[in-house]
C-alpha positions as CSV (number, residue, x, y, z in Angstrom):
1,M,35.4,-240.6,-112.9
2,M,36.2,-243.2,-110.3
3,K,36.2,-246.9,-111.3
4,S,33.1,-248.8,-110.3
5,S,33.3,-250.9,-107.2
6,R,31.4,-253.8,-105.8
7,F,31.7,-252.3,-102.3
8,S,28.5,-250.9,-100.8
9,R,28.3,-247.6,-98.9
10,R,28.3,-249.7,-95.7
11,H,31.6,-251.4,-96.7
12,F,33.1,-248.1,-97.6
13,L,32.3,-246.6,-94.2
14,R,33.7,-249.6,-92.5
15,G,36.9,-249.3,-94.4
16,T,37.4,-245.6,-93.8
17,G,36.5,-245.7,-90.1
18,I,35.9,-242.6,-88.1
19,A,37.6,-240.3,-90.7
20,L,34.5,-240.3,-92.8
21,G,31.4,-240.5,-90.6
22,L,28.0,-241.7,-91.6
23,P,26.1,-238.4,-91.5
24,W,28.3,-237.1,-94.4
25,F,27.4,-240.0,-96.7
26,E,23.6,-240.3,-96.5
27,S,23.2,-239.2,-100.2
28,I,25.8,-241.6,-101.6
29,S,24.5,-245.0,-102.9
30,S,27.8,-246.6,-103.6
31,F,31.5,-246.0,-103.4
32,G,31.8,-246.4,-107.2
33,A,29.2,-243.7,-108.1
34,P,30.6,-241.2,-110.7
35,L,31.7,-238.0,-109.0
36,N,29.6,-235.8,-111.2
37,Q,26.5,-237.7,-110.0
38,V,27.4,-237.5,-106.3
39,K,25.5,-234.9,-104.3
40,V,27.9,-233.3,-101.8
41,P,26.6,-233.7,-98.3
42,E,25.2,-230.7,-96.4
43,A,27.3,-228.9,-93.8
44,P,27.1,-230.4,-90.3
45,R,25.2,-228.8,-87.5
46,R,27.1,-227.0,-84.7
47,M,26.2,-226.0,-81.2
48,A,27.6,-223.4,-78.8
49,A,26.5,-222.0,-75.4
50,M,27.8,-218.7,-74.2
51,F,27.4,-217.2,-70.8
52,F,27.6,-213.8,-69.1
53,G,27.4,-213.4,-65.3
54,N,25.2,-211.5,-62.9
55,G,21.9,-211.4,-64.7
56,V,20.2,-208.6,-66.6
57,N,18.2,-205.4,-66.2
58,P,14.7,-207.0,-66.7
59,H,13.2,-203.7,-67.7
60,H,15.2,-203.6,-71.0
61,W,15.6,-207.3,-71.9
62,G,13.3,-209.1,-74.3
63,A,11.2,-208.5,-77.3
64,E,7.6,-208.1,-78.5
65,M,5.8,-209.0,-81.7
66,V,4.4,-206.0,-83.6
67,D,3.2,-205.4,-87.2
68,G,6.2,-206.1,-89.4
69,G,7.9,-208.6,-87.1
70,M,9.8,-208.7,-83.8
71,K,10.7,-205.5,-81.9
72,L,13.8,-205.9,-79.8
73,S,14.3,-204.3,-76.4
74,K,16.9,-201.7,-75.8
75,T,19.5,-204.3,-74.5
76,L,18.9,-206.5,-77.5
77,S,19.1,-203.6,-80.0
78,P,22.6,-204.6,-81.2
79,L,21.0,-207.7,-82.8
80,E,18.6,-205.7,-85.0
81,S,20.2,-206.9,-88.3
82,L,20.0,-210.5,-87.0
83,K,16.6,-210.6,-85.5
84,D,15.2,-213.0,-88.2
85,K,17.8,-215.5,-87.0
86,L,16.8,-215.2,-83.3
87,L,14.5,-217.0,-80.9
88,V,13.8,-214.9,-77.8
89,M,12.8,-217.4,-75.1
90,K,10.9,-216.1,-72.1
91,G,10.0,-218.0,-68.9
92,L,12.4,-221.0,-69.1
93,W,14.1,-221.9,-65.8
94,N,15.8,-224.6,-63.8
95,P,13.4,-225.7,-61.0
96,T,16.4,-227.0,-59.1
97,T,17.8,-223.5,-58.5
98,V,15.8,-222.9,-55.4
99,Q,15.8,-219.5,-53.7
100,G,17.7,-219.4,-50.5
101,P,21.3,-219.6,-49.2
102,G,24.2,-219.3,-51.6
103,G,23.0,-216.4,-53.8
104,H,24.6,-217.1,-57.2
105,Y,26.2,-220.5,-56.7
106,P,23.0,-222.7,-56.7
107,K,22.0,-221.2,-60.0
108,M,25.2,-222.3,-61.9
109,N,23.6,-225.3,-63.5
110,V,22.5,-223.7,-66.7
111,L,23.7,-226.6,-68.9
112,S,22.9,-229.5,-66.6
113,G,19.6,-228.8,-64.8
114,L,20.6,-230.8,-61.8
115,K,20.9,-229.4,-58.3
116,V,24.2,-227.8,-57.3
117,K,25.6,-229.6,-54.2
118,Q,26.1,-227.3,-51.2
119,T,29.6,-228.0,-50.3
120,T,33.1,-226.5,-50.0
121,T,35.0,-229.7,-50.9
122,D,33.3,-232.5,-52.9
123,I,31.7,-230.4,-55.7
124,E,28.9,-231.8,-57.8
125,V,26.6,-230.4,-60.5
126,G,26.1,-232.9,-63.3
127,T,27.5,-233.7,-66.7
128,T,26.5,-230.9,-69.0
129,M,24.7,-231.3,-72.3
130,D,27.6,-229.9,-74.3
131,Q,29.9,-232.6,-73.1
132,L,27.4,-235.4,-73.9
133,V,27.0,-234.0,-77.4
134,A,30.8,-233.8,-77.7
135,A,31.1,-237.4,-76.9
136,Q,28.7,-238.2,-79.7
137,V,30.0,-235.9,-82.5
138,G,33.5,-235.1,-81.4
139,K,34.9,-238.1,-83.3
140,H,34.3,-236.2,-86.5
141,T,36.6,-233.3,-85.6
142,P,40.1,-232.7,-84.3
143,V,38.7,-231.1,-81.1
144,A,35.7,-232.8,-79.5
145,S,34.6,-229.6,-77.7
146,L,36.1,-226.2,-77.2
147,V,35.7,-224.9,-73.6
148,L,36.8,-221.3,-73.2
149,G,36.5,-218.4,-70.8
150,T,38.2,-215.1,-69.9
151,E,38.5,-215.5,-66.1
152,G,40.0,-218.3,-64.1
153,P,38.4,-219.7,-60.9
154,S,38.8,-218.1,-57.5
155,Y,38.8,-220.0,-54.3
156,S,36.6,-218.9,-51.4
157,T,33.4,-220.1,-49.6
158,D,30.1,-218.4,-49.2
159,S,27.0,-219.8,-47.5
160,G,28.5,-223.2,-47.6
161,F,29.3,-223.2,-51.3
162,T,32.7,-223.2,-52.9
163,S,33.3,-220.4,-55.4
164,I,34.5,-222.9,-58.0
165,Y,30.9,-223.2,-59.1
166,S,30.9,-219.6,-60.4
167,A,33.8,-220.3,-62.9
168,Y,32.3,-223.1,-64.9
169,I,29.3,-223.9,-67.0
170,S,30.7,-227.0,-68.8
171,W,31.1,-230.2,-66.7
172,A,32.9,-233.3,-68.0
173,S,31.4,-235.4,-65.2
174,P,29.0,-234.7,-62.3
175,T,32.0,-233.9,-60.1
176,A,34.6,-232.4,-62.5
177,P,34.3,-229.3,-64.6
178,A,35.6,-229.5,-68.2
179,P,39.0,-227.7,-68.2
180,K,38.5,-224.1,-69.4
181,E,41.1,-222.3,-71.4
182,I,41.4,-218.5,-70.8
183,F,44.5,-217.7,-72.7
184,P,43.8,-216.8,-76.3
185,Q,47.0,-218.1,-77.7
186,Q,46.6,-221.6,-76.1
187,A,42.9,-221.6,-77.2
188,F,44.0,-220.8,-80.8
189,D,46.6,-223.6,-80.7
190,Q,44.1,-226.2,-79.6
191,L,42.5,-225.9,-83.1
192,F,45.5,-227.1,-85.1
193,D,47.2,-230.5,-85.0
194,D,50.6,-231.1,-86.6
195,G,50.2,-234.9,-86.8
196,T,51.6,-235.5,-83.3
197,Q,48.4,-237.0,-82.0
198,R,48.3,-239.5,-84.9
199,K,51.9,-240.5,-84.3
200,R,51.1,-241.0,-80.6
201,D,48.1,-243.2,-81.5
202,R,50.3,-245.3,-83.8
203,S,52.9,-245.7,-81.1
204,V,50.3,-246.9,-78.6
205,L,49.0,-249.4,-81.2
206,D,52.6,-250.7,-81.8
207,L,53.1,-251.1,-78.0
208,V,49.9,-253.0,-77.6
209,L,50.8,-255.5,-80.4
210,E,54.3,-255.9,-79.0
211,D,53.1,-256.5,-75.4
212,A,50.5,-259.0,-76.7
213,K,53.2,-260.9,-78.6
214,S,55.4,-261.3,-75.6
215,L,52.4,-262.2,-73.4
216,K,51.0,-264.9,-75.7
217,H,53.4,-267.7,-74.6
218,Q,52.5,-267.2,-71.0
219,L,48.8,-267.8,-71.3
220,S,46.6,-270.8,-71.0
221,R,44.9,-272.1,-74.2
222,R,41.6,-270.5,-73.2
223,D,43.2,-267.1,-72.4
224,G,45.2,-267.4,-75.6
225,Q,41.9,-267.6,-77.5
226,K,40.7,-264.5,-75.7
227,L,43.9,-262.7,-76.7
228,E,43.5,-263.8,-80.3
229,E,39.9,-262.4,-80.4
230,Y,41.2,-259.1,-78.9
231,L,44.1,-258.9,-81.5
232,V,41.6,-259.4,-84.3
233,S,39.8,-256.2,-83.2
234,V,43.2,-254.4,-82.9
235,R,44.2,-255.5,-86.4
236,E,40.8,-254.3,-87.7
237,L,41.5,-250.9,-86.2
238,E,44.9,-250.8,-87.7
239,Q,43.6,-251.7,-91.1
240,R,40.9,-249.0,-90.9
241,V,43.6,-246.4,-90.0
242,E,45.8,-247.6,-92.9
243,K,42.9,-247.5,-95.4
244,A,41.9,-244.0,-94.2
245,E,45.4,-242.8,-94.7
246,R,45.6,-244.3,-98.2
247,L,42.4,-242.6,-99.3
248,S,43.5,-239.8,-101.6
249,Q,42.8,-236.2,-100.8
250,A,41.0,-235.8,-104.1
251,E,38.6,-238.6,-103.2
252,V,38.0,-237.1,-99.7
253,S,37.3,-233.6,-101.2
254,A,34.8,-235.1,-103.7
255,L,33.0,-237.3,-101.2
256,T,32.8,-235.2,-98.0
257,W,31.5,-231.8,-97.1
258,Q,34.4,-229.3,-97.0
259,P,34.4,-226.1,-94.9
260,S,34.5,-222.9,-96.8
261,V,37.2,-221.5,-94.5
262,K,40.4,-223.4,-94.9
263,A,42.9,-221.4,-92.9
264,P,42.9,-219.0,-89.9
265,T,41.3,-215.6,-90.7
266,F,43.4,-213.8,-88.1
267,P,47.0,-214.1,-86.7
268,R,47.9,-216.3,-83.8
269,P,47.2,-214.2,-80.7
270,S,50.2,-213.1,-78.6
271,G,50.9,-214.7,-75.3
272,G,49.2,-213.8,-72.0
273,I,45.9,-212.3,-71.3
274,P,44.8,-209.0,-73.0
275,S,44.6,-206.1,-70.5
276,D,41.4,-204.9,-72.0
277,P,38.6,-207.3,-71.1
278,E,36.6,-206.3,-74.1
279,Q,39.5,-207.2,-76.4
280,H,39.9,-210.5,-74.5
281,M,36.2,-211.4,-75.1
282,R,36.3,-210.5,-78.7
283,L,39.4,-212.7,-79.2
284,M,37.8,-215.7,-77.6
285,L,34.6,-215.2,-79.6
286,D,36.7,-215.0,-82.8
287,I,38.4,-218.3,-81.8
288,V,35.0,-220.0,-81.3
289,V,33.8,-218.7,-84.7
290,L,37.0,-219.8,-86.4
291,A,36.8,-223.3,-84.9
292,L,33.2,-223.7,-86.2
293,Q,34.1,-222.2,-89.6
294,M,37.0,-224.6,-90.1
295,D,35.1,-227.5,-88.6
296,R,37.8,-228.0,-86.0
297,T,35.0,-228.6,-83.5
298,R,31.2,-228.7,-83.6
299,V,30.6,-228.0,-79.9
300,A,31.8,-225.0,-77.9
301,T,31.1,-223.2,-74.7
302,L,32.4,-219.7,-73.7
303,M,32.1,-217.8,-70.5
304,L,32.4,-214.2,-71.4
305,N,32.9,-213.6,-67.7
306,N,32.5,-215.6,-64.6
307,D,29.4,-215.2,-62.4
308,L,30.1,-212.8,-59.5
309,S,32.7,-211.1,-61.9
310,G,33.6,-207.5,-61.3
311,V,34.6,-206.9,-65.0
312,V,34.6,-203.3,-66.3
313,F,34.4,-202.3,-69.9
314,P,36.8,-199.4,-70.5
315,S,35.0,-198.4,-73.6
316,L,31.8,-197.5,-71.7
317,Q,32.2,-194.0,-70.4
318,G,30.5,-193.0,-67.2
319,I,30.2,-196.5,-65.8
320,R,31.1,-196.5,-62.1
321,G,31.6,-200.0,-60.7
322,G,32.1,-203.5,-61.9
323,N,29.5,-205.9,-63.3
324,H,28.6,-207.7,-60.1
325,E,28.4,-204.4,-58.1
326,L,26.1,-202.8,-60.7
327,S,23.8,-205.9,-60.7
328,H,22.9,-205.0,-57.1
329,H,21.4,-201.8,-58.2
330,A,18.7,-201.6,-55.5
331,N,16.4,-200.2,-58.2
332,D,18.3,-197.0,-58.3
333,E,17.6,-195.5,-61.8
334,E,21.1,-194.3,-62.4
335,R,22.7,-197.7,-61.4
336,L,20.1,-199.6,-63.4
337,G,21.0,-197.5,-66.5
338,M,24.7,-198.4,-66.0
339,Y,23.8,-202.1,-65.5
340,Q,21.7,-202.0,-68.7
341,R,24.6,-200.6,-70.7
342,V,26.9,-203.4,-69.5
343,N,24.3,-206.0,-70.4
344,Q,24.0,-204.4,-73.8
345,Q,27.8,-204.6,-74.4
346,F,27.7,-208.3,-73.8
347,V,24.9,-208.6,-76.4
348,Q,26.9,-206.4,-78.8
349,L,30.0,-208.7,-78.5
350,W,27.8,-211.8,-79.0
351,G,26.1,-210.1,-82.0
352,E,29.4,-209.4,-83.7
353,A,30.3,-213.0,-83.6
354,L,26.9,-214.0,-84.9
355,Q,27.3,-211.6,-87.8
356,K,30.6,-213.3,-88.8
357,M,28.9,-216.6,-88.8
358,A,26.0,-215.2,-90.9
359,D,28.6,-213.9,-93.4
360,T,30.2,-217.4,-93.7
361,N,28.7,-219.1,-96.7
362,E,28.4,-222.9,-96.5
363,G,26.5,-223.5,-99.8
364,E,22.8,-223.5,-99.4
365,R,23.0,-221.9,-96.0
366,S,25.3,-219.8,-93.8
367,L,27.3,-221.1,-90.9
368,L,24.8,-219.4,-88.6
369,D,21.9,-221.1,-90.3
370,N,23.7,-224.4,-89.7
371,S,24.3,-223.7,-86.0
372,M,22.5,-223.2,-82.7
373,I,24.2,-220.6,-80.6
374,M,22.7,-219.9,-77.2
375,V,23.5,-217.1,-74.8
376,T,22.2,-216.8,-71.3
377,S,23.0,-215.9,-67.7
378,S,22.3,-217.8,-64.5
379,L,20.0,-215.1,-63.1
380,W,17.1,-212.9,-64.3
381,D,17.4,-209.9,-62.1
382,G,20.8,-210.0,-60.5
383,N,19.7,-207.6,-57.7
384,A,17.4,-210.2,-56.2
385,H,19.3,-213.3,-57.3
386,D,16.1,-214.2,-59.1
387,S,16.3,-217.4,-61.2
388,T,12.5,-217.9,-61.6
389,Q,13.2,-217.3,-65.3
390,L,16.4,-216.8,-67.3
391,P,17.4,-214.3,-70.0
392,L,17.9,-216.6,-73.0
393,L,18.4,-216.2,-76.7
394,L,19.0,-218.8,-79.3
395,A,20.5,-217.8,-82.7
396,G,20.7,-219.9,-85.8
397,G,18.6,-222.3,-87.8
398,G,19.9,-225.7,-86.7
399,G,20.4,-226.7,-90.3
400,G,16.9,-225.7,-91.2
401,S,15.3,-227.4,-88.2
402,I,14.5,-224.3,-86.2
403,R,11.9,-221.5,-87.1
404,S,13.5,-218.3,-85.9
405,G,12.5,-214.6,-85.9
406,R,10.0,-215.1,-83.1
407,I,9.3,-215.1,-79.4
408,I,8.5,-218.2,-77.4
409,D,6.8,-217.3,-74.1
410,F,6.5,-219.9,-71.4
411,S,5.6,-217.5,-68.6
412,A,2.1,-218.7,-68.3
413,E,3.0,-222.4,-68.4
414,D,3.3,-224.7,-65.4
415,K,6.8,-225.4,-64.1
416,E,7.0,-228.8,-65.9
417,E,6.6,-227.0,-69.3
418,R,9.1,-224.3,-68.4
419,K,12.1,-226.5,-67.7
420,L,15.3,-225.3,-69.4
421,C,16.4,-228.9,-69.9
422,R,13.6,-229.3,-72.4
423,L,15.5,-226.9,-74.6
424,H,18.7,-228.8,-74.0
425,L,16.9,-232.0,-75.1
426,A,15.8,-230.3,-78.3
427,L,19.3,-229.1,-79.1
428,M,20.8,-232.5,-78.3
429,E,18.4,-234.2,-80.7
430,R,19.4,-231.8,-83.5
431,M,23.0,-232.7,-82.9
432,G,22.2,-236.4,-83.3
433,L,22.0,-237.4,-79.6
434,R,18.7,-238.8,-78.5
435,V,18.2,-239.6,-74.8
436,E,15.0,-240.4,-72.9
437,R,15.8,-237.9,-70.2
438,F,18.3,-235.1,-69.5
439,G,18.6,-233.2,-66.2
440,D,15.1,-232.8,-64.9
441,A,13.3,-233.1,-68.2
442,D,12.0,-235.9,-70.4
443,K,10.3,-234.0,-73.2
444,A,12.0,-231.8,-75.8
445,L,10.8,-228.3,-76.7
446,Q,9.2,-227.9,-80.2
447,L,11.4,-225.5,-82.1
448,G,10.5,-226.2,-85.7
């Protein structure tokens, strides 16, 4: 049993700083509470967005409610064992993705909802919701957000748009995409820190104090007072770091939520990019799952392929043509069938990752139950470059805040009710970030 302490929970949090964040301690009344009386905090919520390019075969995407529950379409059939964990969302769209010149490019705003600027030079989309959430919750984890893909950007222009838009869904600022890692080994290595970062932070702190000391004698009295005020805050930061480092591992384990997965569940990937695109996608999905399992990050995005991608799955026999080529099926029955099989393979890969999350126990719930994992494309029917609605699935329970196993159909609603950014607002709120407006929406969807 720990000795009693006069420090309140507020003092304890102030002393330990960022290392032990407030959401983890809502059930603790005092630092001195006996360990056998402390309720271990619940697992945190996680959020991920996954993307596949070139739309879907609309004839085989979706679900319907029947006696006994939800009946999934042919393309979604790989998710049968997980359908109670799914929300199938129909009719959501980005009103800013107007039909017209540019084909695919103006639709690549799935996580921002703001208009894609028609340009070949000064690109602009809008800061995406994943990056806003990462800025809020990333202080609790070694990696603020994991941004992954399988294909790098290409450089060309089409209808006045740069092809850079087709390679990114995550944007760190309105004019800069978040750097996307496509090499599995480097993506894996992002998850683990050998202490180098902390050493760098300490070095920077030492330099600040040293520079301030040498500067002090050169300043006026008023500026000297300003410097002293600044140094007080620096010293407080230093003290918080020192106190956090002194906190024993036993105390940390007793007072904070601990992930059930403590070490990597698969070997470090070899260098380079796998020659089989399917293997590459599975590896990146595994890295996302591992990052969430180990609480190395709580925010992730993954582009299974770029938009306009010509990826081919070698495991699918009888498929003639790449993904983008097949999306322009011209309603030919045979080509539609091949297009549908490719769509289904993307869903299969996504479903495998979801199953691993569902099998990860985090106490009262699974990792999937504590997460919100979205998958979508930027088009509905790729043949027509149709973005009047989007193929969108949301898996997971958001820590008990989402009622799954159902369909939400917005098709009959007006365009204000159908805004995709309403979903983003709902997810952001569940991750602890409340804003009055995001993208083109100011009202969150009701998901409970």
